[in-house]
Biotite code that builds the C-alpha atoms (Angstrom):
import biotite.structure as struc

atoms = struc.array([
    struc.Atom([133.540, 111.295, 122.128], chain_id="A", res_id=1, res_name="UNK", atom_name="CA", element="C"),
    struc.Atom([135.366, 108.233, 122.598], chain_id="A", res_id=2, res_name="UNK", atom_name="CA", element="C"),
    struc.Atom([133.151, 106.449, 125.170], chain_id="A", res_id=3, res_name="UNK", atom_name="CA", element="C"),
    struc.Atom([130.490, 106.822, 122.589], chain_id="A", res_id=4, res_name="UNK", atom_name="CA", element="C"),
    struc.Atom([132.375, 105.626, 119.567], chain_id="A", res_id=5, res_name="UNK", atom_name="CA", element="C"),
    struc.Atom([132.486, 101.950, 121.213], chain_id="A", res_id=6, res_name="UNK", atom_name="CA", element="C"),
    struc.Atom([128.842, 101.742, 120.329], chain_id="A", res_id=7, res_name="UNK", atom_name="CA", element="C"),
    struc.Atom([128.840, 102.360, 116.972], chain_id="A", res_id=8, res_name="UNK", atom_name="CA", element="C"),
    struc.Atom([129.530, 99.461, 115.279], chain_id="A", res_id=9, res_name="UNK", atom_name="CA", element="C"),
    struc.Atom([126.974, 97.582, 117.737], chain_id="A", res_id=10, res_name="UNK", atom_name="CA", element="C"),
    struc.Atom([124.201, 100.007, 117.139], chain_id="A", res_id=11, res_name="UNK", atom_name="CA", element="C"),
    struc.Atom([125.156, 100.021, 113.565], chain_id="A", res_id=12, res_name="UNK", atom_name="CA", element="C"),
    struc.Atom([124.963, 96.780, 112.800], chain_id="A", res_id=13, res_name="UNK", atom_name="CA", element="C"),
    struc.Atom([121.254, 96.584, 115.251], chain_id="A", res_id=14, res_name="UNK", atom_name="CA", element="C"),
    struc.Atom([119.471, 99.002, 112.979], chain_id="A", res_id=15, res_name="UNK", atom_name="CA", element="C"),
    struc.Atom([120.522, 97.537, 109.661], chain_id="A", res_id=16, res_name="UNK", atom_name="CA", element="C"),
    struc.Atom([119.504, 93.953, 110.719], chain_id="A", res_id=17, res_name="UNK", atom_name="CA", element="C"),
    struc.Atom([116.291, 95.082, 112.719], chain_id="A", res_id=18, res_name="UNK", atom_name="CA", element="C"),
    struc.Atom([115.757, 97.266, 109.069], chain_id="A", res_id=19, res_name="UNK", atom_name="CA", element="C"),
    struc.Atom([116.651, 94.047, 107.290], chain_id="A", res_id=20, res_name="UNK", atom_name="CA", element="C"),
    struc.Atom([114.679, 91.532, 109.358], chain_id="A", res_id=21, res_name="UNK", atom_name="CA", element="C"),
    struc.Atom([111.596, 93.446, 108.801], chain_id="A", res_id=22, res_name="UNK", atom_name="CA", element="C"),
    struc.Atom([112.339, 93.895, 104.817], chain_id="A", res_id=23, res_name="UNK", atom_name="CA", element="C"),
    struc.Atom([112.963, 90.714, 104.316], chain_id="A", res_id=24, res_name="UNK", atom_name="CA", element="C"),
    struc.Atom([109.425, 89.683, 106.307], chain_id="A", res_id=25, res_name="UNK", atom_name="CA", element="C"),
    struc.Atom([107.308, 91.578, 104.853], chain_id="A", res_id=26, res_name="UNK", atom_name="CA", element="C"),
    struc.Atom([108.962, 91.020, 101.138], chain_id="A", res_id=27, res_name="UNK", atom_name="CA", element="C"),
    struc.Atom([108.295, 87.203, 101.487], chain_id="A", res_id=28, res_name="UNK", atom_name="CA", element="C"),
    struc.Atom([104.787, 87.689, 102.892], chain_id="A", res_id=29, res_name="UNK", atom_name="CA", element="C"),
    struc.Atom([104.112, 89.430, 99.533], chain_id="A", res_id=30, res_name="UNK", atom_name="CA", element="C"),
    struc.Atom([106.144, 86.745, 97.790], chain_id="A", res_id=31, res_name="UNK", atom_name="CA", element="C"),
    struc.Atom([104.204, 83.768, 99.369], chain_id="A", res_id=32, res_name="UNK", atom_name="CA", element="C"),
    struc.Atom([100.289, 85.879, 98.964], chain_id="A", res_id=33, res_name="UNK", atom_name="CA", element="C"),
    struc.Atom([101.388, 85.629, 95.013], chain_id="A", res_id=34, res_name="UNK", atom_name="CA", element="C"),
    struc.Atom([102.979, 82.222, 94.927], chain_id="A", res_id=35, res_name="UNK", atom_name="CA", element="C"),
    struc.Atom([100.183, 80.914, 97.193], chain_id="A", res_id=36, res_name="UNK", atom_name="CA", element="C"),
    struc.Atom([96.866, 82.599, 96.014], chain_id="A", res_id=37, res_name="UNK", atom_name="CA", element="C"),
    struc.Atom([95.489, 83.558, 98.769], chain_id="A", res_id=38, res_name="UNK", atom_name="CA", element="C"),
    struc.Atom([95.081, 86.261, 101.272], chain_id="A", res_id=39, res_name="UNK", atom_name="CA", element="C"),
    struc.Atom([92.751, 86.315, 103.879], chain_id="A", res_id=40, res_name="UNK", atom_name="CA", element="C"),
    struc.Atom([90.573, 83.156, 102.681], chain_id="A", res_id=41, res_name="UNK", atom_name="CA", element="C"),
    struc.Atom([90.072, 84.890, 99.664], chain_id="A", res_id=42, res_name="UNK", atom_name="CA", element="C"),
    struc.Atom([91.048, 83.905, 96.124], chain_id="A", res_id=43, res_name="UNK", atom_name="CA", element="C"),
    struc.Atom([93.160, 86.440, 93.767], chain_id="A", res_id=44, res_name="UNK", atom_name="CA", element="C"),
    struc.Atom([92.244, 86.840, 89.939], chain_id="A", res_id=45, res_name="UNK", atom_name="CA", element="C"),
    struc.Atom([95.648, 86.615, 87.419], chain_id="A", res_id=46, res_name="UNK", atom_name="CA", element="C"),
    struc.Atom([94.810, 90.268, 87.826], chain_id="A", res_id=47, res_name="UNK", atom_name="CA", element="C"),
    struc.Atom([95.176, 90.985, 91.180], chain_id="A", res_id=48, res_name="UNK", atom_name="CA", element="C"),
    struc.Atom([98.484, 88.782, 91.304], chain_id="A", res_id=49, res_name="UNK", atom_name="CA", element="C"),
    struc.Atom([100.045, 91.080, 88.017], chain_id="A", res_id=50, res_name="UNK", atom_name="CA", element="C"),
    struc.Atom([99.090, 93.652, 90.958], chain_id="A", res_id=51, res_name="UNK", atom_name="CA", element="C"),
    struc.Atom([100.827, 92.169, 93.717], chain_id="A", res_id=52, res_name="UNK", atom_name="CA", element="C"),
    struc.Atom([103.546, 91.903, 91.279], chain_id="A", res_id=53, res_name="UNK", atom_name="CA", element="C"),
    struc.Atom([104.182, 95.108, 91.067], chain_id="A", res_id=54, res_name="UNK", atom_name="CA", element="C"),
    struc.Atom([104.823, 96.006, 94.654], chain_id="A", res_id=55, res_name="UNK", atom_name="CA", element="C"),
    struc.Atom([106.927, 92.972, 95.030], chain_id="A", res_id=56, res_name="UNK", atom_name="CA", element="C"),
    struc.Atom([109.137, 94.589, 92.714], chain_id="A", res_id=57, res_name="UNK", atom_name="CA", element="C"),
    struc.Atom([109.171, 97.906, 93.956], chain_id="A", res_id=58, res_name="UNK", atom_name="CA", element="C"),
    struc.Atom([109.635, 96.059, 97.785], chain_id="A", res_id=59, res_name="UNK", atom_name="CA", element="C"),
    struc.Atom([112.322, 94.105, 96.522], chain_id="A", res_id=60, res_name="UNK", atom_name="CA", element="C"),
    struc.Atom([114.300, 97.369, 94.354], chain_id="A", res_id=61, res_name="UNK", atom_name="CA", element="C"),
    struc.Atom([113.690, 99.524, 97.382], chain_id="A", res_id=62, res_name="UNK", atom_name="CA", element="C"),
    struc.Atom([114.671, 96.512, 100.036], chain_id="A", res_id=63, res_name="UNK", atom_name="CA", element="C"),
    struc.Atom([117.958, 96.181, 97.661], chain_id="A", res_id=64, res_name="UNK", atom_name="CA", element="C"),
    struc.Atom([118.189, 99.631, 97.690], chain_id="A", res_id=65, res_name="UNK", atom_name="CA", element="C"),
    struc.Atom([117.863, 100.163, 101.615], chain_id="A", res_id=66, res_name="UNK", atom_name="CA", element="C"),
    struc.Atom([121.123, 97.026, 101.591], chain_id="A", res_id=67, res_name="UNK", atom_name="CA", element="C"),
    struc.Atom([123.218, 99.375, 99.574], chain_id="A", res_id=68, res_name="UNK", atom_name="CA", element="C"),
    struc.Atom([122.513, 102.367, 101.412], chain_id="A", res_id=69, res_name="UNK", atom_name="CA", element="C"),
    struc.Atom([123.221, 101.111, 104.747], chain_id="A", res_id=70, res_name="UNK", atom_name="CA", element="C"),
    struc.Atom([126.886, 100.272, 103.510], chain_id="A", res_id=71, res_name="UNK", atom_name="CA", element="C"),
    struc.Atom([127.352, 103.199, 102.214], chain_id="A", res_id=72, res_name="UNK", atom_name="CA", element="C"),
    struc.Atom([126.335, 105.233, 105.348], chain_id="A", res_id=73, res_name="UNK", atom_name="CA", element="C"),
    struc.Atom([128.416, 102.987, 107.454], chain_id="A", res_id=74, res_name="UNK", atom_name="CA", element="C"),
    struc.Atom([131.650, 103.167, 105.297], chain_id="A", res_id=75, res_name="UNK", atom_name="CA", element="C"),
    struc.Atom([131.351, 107.144, 105.627], chain_id="A", res_id=76, res_name="UNK", atom_name="CA", element="C"),
    struc.Atom([130.997, 107.409, 109.684], chain_id="A", res_id=77, res_name="UNK", atom_name="CA", element="C"),
    struc.Atom([134.026, 104.864, 109.541], chain_id="A", res_id=78, res_name="UNK", atom_name="CA", element="C"),
    struc.Atom([135.891, 107.208, 107.260], chain_id="A", res_id=79, res_name="UNK", atom_name="CA", element="C"),
    struc.Atom([135.138, 109.988, 109.025], chain_id="A", res_id=80, res_name="UNK", atom_name="CA", element="C"),
    struc.Atom([136.542, 107.888, 112.625], chain_id="A", res_id=81, res_name="UNK", atom_name="CA", element="C"),
    struc.Atom([139.622, 106.237, 110.695], chain_id="A", res_id=82, res_name="UNK", atom_name="CA", element="C"),
    struc.Atom([141.503, 109.665, 111.046], chain_id="A", res_id=83, res_name="UNK", atom_name="CA", element="C"),
    struc.Atom([141.365, 109.876, 115.074], chain_id="A", res_id=84, res_name="UNK", atom_name="CA", element="C"),
    struc.Atom([143.449, 107.702, 116.524], chain_id="A", res_id=85, res_name="UNK", atom_name="CA", element="C"),
    struc.Atom([141.571, 107.230, 119.380], chain_id="A", res_id=86, res_name="UNK", atom_name="CA", element="C"),
    struc.Atom([138.537, 106.446, 117.413], chain_id="A", res_id=87, res_name="UNK", atom_name="CA", element="C"),
    struc.Atom([140.467, 104.005, 115.191], chain_id="A", res_id=88, res_name="UNK", atom_name="CA", element="C"),
    struc.Atom([139.285, 100.661, 116.366], chain_id="A", res_id=89, res_name="UNK", atom_name="CA", element="C"),
    struc.Atom([135.575, 102.229, 115.505], chain_id="A", res_id=90, res_name="UNK", atom_name="CA", element="C"),
    struc.Atom([135.991, 102.199, 112.523], chain_id="A", res_id=91, res_name="UNK", atom_name="CA", element="C"),
    struc.Atom([137.873, 99.429, 111.549], chain_id="A", res_id=92, res_name="UNK", atom_name="CA", element="C"),
    struc.Atom([134.332, 97.390, 113.139], chain_id="A", res_id=93, res_name="UNK", atom_name="CA", element="C"),
    struc.Atom([132.227, 99.986, 111.112], chain_id="A", res_id=94, res_name="UNK", atom_name="CA", element="C"),
    struc.Atom([134.049, 98.944, 108.032], chain_id="A", res_id=95, res_name="UNK", atom_name="CA", element="C"),
    struc.Atom([133.488, 95.273, 109.287], chain_id="A", res_id=96, res_name="UNK", atom_name="CA", element="C"),
    struc.Atom([129.837, 96.010, 109.764], chain_id="A", res_id=97, res_name="UNK", atom_name="CA", element="C"),
    struc.Atom([128.987, 97.596, 106.673], chain_id="A", res_id=98, res_name="UNK", atom_name="CA", element="C"),
    struc.Atom([129.772, 94.366, 104.694], chain_id="A", res_id=99, res_name="UNK", atom_name="CA", element="C"),
    struc.Atom([126.673, 92.658, 106.326], chain_id="A", res_id=100, res_name="UNK", atom_name="CA", element="C"),
    struc.Atom([124.362, 94.778, 104.397], chain_id="A", res_id=101, res_name="UNK", atom_name="CA", element="C"),
    struc.Atom([126.157, 94.670, 101.675], chain_id="A", res_id=102, res_name="UNK", atom_name="CA", element="C"),
    struc.Atom([126.793, 90.893, 100.883], chain_id="A", res_id=103, res_name="UNK", atom_name="CA", element="C"),
    struc.Atom([123.008, 91.138, 102.122], chain_id="A", res_id=104, res_name="UNK", atom_name="CA", element="C"),
    struc.Atom([122.174, 93.618, 99.291], chain_id="A", res_id=105, res_name="UNK", atom_name="CA", element="C"),
    struc.Atom([123.912, 90.889, 96.274], chain_id="A", res_id=106, res_name="UNK", atom_name="CA", element="C"),
    struc.Atom([121.617, 87.606, 98.259], chain_id="A", res_id=107, res_name="UNK", atom_name="CA", element="C"),
    struc.Atom([118.551, 90.049, 97.705], chain_id="A", res_id=108, res_name="UNK", atom_name="CA", element="C"),
    struc.Atom([119.407, 90.418, 94.158], chain_id="A", res_id=109, res_name="UNK", atom_name="CA", element="C"),
    struc.Atom([119.754, 86.315, 93.379], chain_id="A", res_id=110, res_name="UNK", atom_name="CA", element="C"),
    struc.Atom([116.947, 85.816, 95.380], chain_id="A", res_id=111, res_name="UNK", atom_name="CA", element="C"),
    struc.Atom([114.889, 87.963, 93.850], chain_id="A", res_id=112, res_name="UNK", atom_name="CA", element="C"),
    struc.Atom([116.350, 86.546, 90.251], chain_id="A", res_id=113, res_name="UNK", atom_name="CA", element="C"),
    struc.Atom([114.541, 82.703, 91.630], chain_id="A", res_id=114, res_name="UNK", atom_name="CA", element="C"),
    struc.Atom([111.661, 84.610, 93.514], chain_id="A", res_id=115, res_name="UNK", atom_name="CA", element="C"),
    struc.Atom([110.306, 86.184, 89.582], chain_id="A", res_id=116, res_name="UNK", atom_name="CA", element="C"),
    struc.Atom([110.947, 83.030, 87.752], chain_id="A", res_id=117, res_name="UNK", atom_name="CA", element="C"),
    struc.Atom([108.613, 81.284, 90.759], chain_id="A", res_id=118, res_name="UNK", atom_name="CA", element="C"),
    struc.Atom([106.101, 84.024, 91.043], chain_id="A", res_id=119, res_name="UNK", atom_name="CA", element="C"),
    struc.Atom([105.832, 84.623, 86.636], chain_id="A", res_id=120, res_name="UNK", atom_name="CA", element="C"),
    struc.Atom([105.129, 80.863, 86.477], chain_id="A", res_id=121, res_name="UNK", atom_name="CA", element="C"),
    struc.Atom([102.206, 80.591, 89.167], chain_id="A", res_id=122, res_name="UNK", atom_name="CA", element="C"),
    struc.Atom([100.857, 83.762, 87.468], chain_id="A", res_id=123, res_name="UNK", atom_name="CA", element="C"),
    struc.Atom([100.968, 81.740, 83.996], chain_id="A", res_id=124, res_name="UNK", atom_name="CA", element="C"),
    struc.Atom([99.937, 78.852, 85.631], chain_id="A", res_id=125, res_name="UNK", atom_name="CA", element="C"),
    struc.Atom([97.147, 80.981, 86.938], chain_id="A", res_id=126, res_name="UNK", atom_name="CA", element="C"),
    struc.Atom([96.106, 82.726, 84.045], chain_id="A", res_id=127, res_name="UNK", atom_name="CA", element="C"),
    struc.Atom([95.854, 79.976, 82.027], chain_id="A", res_id=128, res_name="UNK", atom_name="CA", element="C"),
    struc.Atom([93.401, 77.989, 84.730], chain_id="A", res_id=129, res_name="UNK", atom_name="CA", element="C"),
    struc.Atom([91.308, 80.955, 84.789], chain_id="A", res_id=130, res_name="UNK", atom_name="CA", element="C"),
    struc.Atom([91.458, 80.778, 80.714], chain_id="A", res_id=131, res_name="UNK", atom_name="CA", element="C"),
    struc.Atom([90.158, 77.014, 81.020], chain_id="A", res_id=132, res_name="UNK", atom_name="CA", element="C"),
    struc.Atom([87.500, 77.877, 83.122], chain_id="A", res_id=133, res_name="UNK", atom_name="CA", element="C"),
    struc.Atom([85.766, 80.769, 81.184], chain_id="A", res_id=134, res_name="UNK", atom_name="CA", element="C"),
    struc.Atom([86.053, 78.204, 78.283], chain_id="A", res_id=135, res_name="UNK", atom_name="CA", element="C"),
    struc.Atom([84.550, 76.060, 80.321], chain_id="A", res_id=136, res_name="UNK", atom_name="CA", element="C"),
    struc.Atom([81.762, 77.661, 81.633], chain_id="A", res_id=137, res_name="UNK", atom_name="CA", element="C"),
    struc.Atom([80.657, 78.958, 77.797], chain_id="A", res_id=138, res_name="UNK", atom_name="CA", element="C"),
    struc.Atom([80.432, 75.997, 76.493], chain_id="A", res_id=139, res_name="UNK", atom_name="CA", element="C"),
    struc.Atom([78.312, 74.447, 79.873], chain_id="A", res_id=140, res_name="UNK", atom_name="CA", element="C"),
])
């Protein structure tokens, strides 16, 4: 167990970092699709953007939950290793490693708030534009 415990912090950090990196890419890609209004060369309607907003919100909540879950798991493992003198150093490193997903979760919440404001503003502008073009089509 002592030889394995040395690699726990590194393995824990790698799993957390890799998972959060992929989640970040997915959530940001979804946000960019909504904001630009284009997916695969196709212009998105206001209704489609609203549907994607729900997907973005669920993905963001899942990412934040995963951050705090990863932090909790690392702390839980660290607590069990802490009571064995031979693995106390690994436990301390796990406690330190748990700060990465914890603070990532906080930053995801903060960035999510600003991203949601941007997305809602974009959807409102698109809705106004759609309404104006419908009125123009009716008058022509």
